[in-house]
C-alpha positions as CSV (number, residue, x, y, z in Angstrom):
1,M,95.7,115.0,93.6
2,S,92.4,115.4,91.7
3,D,89.1,114.6,93.3
4,T,87.9,111.2,92.1
5,A,84.9,110.8,94.4
6,W,82.6,110.8,91.4
7,L,84.3,107.7,90.2
8,E,82.8,105.6,93.1
9,D,79.3,106.0,91.5
10,F,80.5,104.8,88.1
11,L,83.1,102.2,89.0
12,P,80.5,99.3,89.3
13,L,79.5,100.0,85.7
14,M,83.0,100.4,84.2
15,R,84.6,97.6,82.2
16,C,88.0,97.0,80.5
17,P,87.7,97.9,76.8
18,D,89.8,94.8,75.9
19,T,88.7,92.1,78.3
20,H,85.3,93.5,79.4
21,Q,86.2,92.5,83.0
22,P,85.0,94.8,85.8
23,L,87.4,97.4,87.0
24,R,88.6,98.1,90.5
25,H,91.0,100.6,92.1
26,A,94.6,99.5,91.8
27,T,96.4,98.9,95.1
28,A,99.3,101.1,96.2
29,E,101.7,98.4,95.2
30,E,100.2,98.1,91.7
31,C,100.4,101.9,91.3
32,A,104.0,101.9,92.4
33,K,104.9,99.2,89.9
34,L,103.2,101.3,87.1
35,G,104.8,104.5,88.3
36,V,101.5,106.3,88.7
37,S,99.7,107.7,91.7
38,A,96.3,106.3,90.9
39,A,94.9,103.7,88.4
40,L,92.1,101.3,87.7
41,T,92.8,97.6,87.0
42,T,90.9,94.6,85.8
43,Q,89.8,92.1,88.4
44,D,92.6,89.7,87.5
45,G,95.2,92.5,87.3
46,S,96.1,91.9,83.7
47,Q,95.3,95.4,82.5
48,H,95.9,98.7,84.1
49,F,94.6,102.2,83.3
50,A,96.1,105.3,84.8
51,I,93.9,108.0,86.3
52,D,95.1,111.3,84.8
53,D,93.9,114.6,86.4
54,G,91.0,112.6,88.0
55,I,89.9,111.0,84.7
56,P,90.5,107.3,84.0
57,I,92.2,106.8,80.6
58,L,90.3,103.8,79.3
59,L,91.8,103.6,75.8
60,P,92.9,100.1,74.8
61,Q,96.4,101.4,73.8
62,A,96.7,103.1,77.2
63,S,96.6,99.8,79.1
64,R,99.7,98.4,80.6
């Protein structure tokens, strides 16, 4: 698993490209539903963005 410690500094600044909601780390249950080991999600849980090799993929078409 990639080191994502750097992400903690930037997470408060990050927003969903579609809804502009703040992002948070997805829970283990949310990640299991998505079939990924790590992801970011919007505050309301409507959009999810996988973390691939330690980098969040924040492209609108990459949301689930």
